N, C-alpha and C positions, 0 to 999 in steps of 0.2 A: 320573296325568295323561294325558290323551289325546294322541294323536299330532298334531304340529303346533301344540300350545299352548305358547307360550313359558314357560320356567320361572319368570319373574318374576310371572306372572299369579297364581299361588297363594302367592307369597312374602308373609309378614306381617312387619312390623318394628315396633319400639316408637316410631319416628318417624311423624308424620302425613304425608300425601301431599306437602304443601308442603316439609316438612323433608327428606323422602327426595329430592325433585326437586332441592332446593337442594344436597344433599350429593353429587349425581351430577357426574361430569366431563362436559364437553361431549360427548365420545365416547359416554358412557353415555346421555345425553339423546337424542342422535341415534339410537342403536340402539333405544331405547324408542319414539321417534316413528316410526321406520321400521316397527317391528313392529305398532304400532297401525294405521298406514296399510295394511299388508298384511292385517291382520285385517278392517278396514273394507272393503277391496277384495273379500275373500272373502265377506263378508256380502252385499254389494251385487251380486256377480257374476251371480247368477241372478234378480235382481229385475226385473220387467218395467218398473218405473218408475225404473230406475237413473239414467238421464240427468236426469230431473226432480229426483230426490233430490240428485244432485251439483250441479245448477244452483241449488238453493235456498240462499238466504243468510238465516239466522235472526238477527234482531237480538239483541245482547246485553242481558241485564237491566241496568237503570240502574246498580246497584252494581258489576256486573262490568265495565261500560263505564268507570266512573270509575276502577276499579282498573287496567284495561288501559291507559288513558290516562296514569295516574300512572307505571306501570311503563315505558311507552314513553318518557315524558319523562325519567325517572331514567336509563334506558339511554342516551339521546341525550346527556344531560349528562355521564355517565360516559365515553362514547366521546370527547366533545369534549375532556376533560381529559387523555387519553392522549397 
């Protein structure tokens, strides 16, 4: 594995991505998110259109938007019952 590549990039598991994410602790999820952000920053660092790329907001596909809204609603209901 090359220098600077997080060890989880090449890790394969019998769980699918959703199951792997669900099995992570909040700290592990945060660490993965931070590493992905760092990798994105490295990719964009030398691009002349970096600001344009970062300013762009692509709409979610309809299925993904429905899923996102459902999950947000579930999370809000769960927090309200705590």
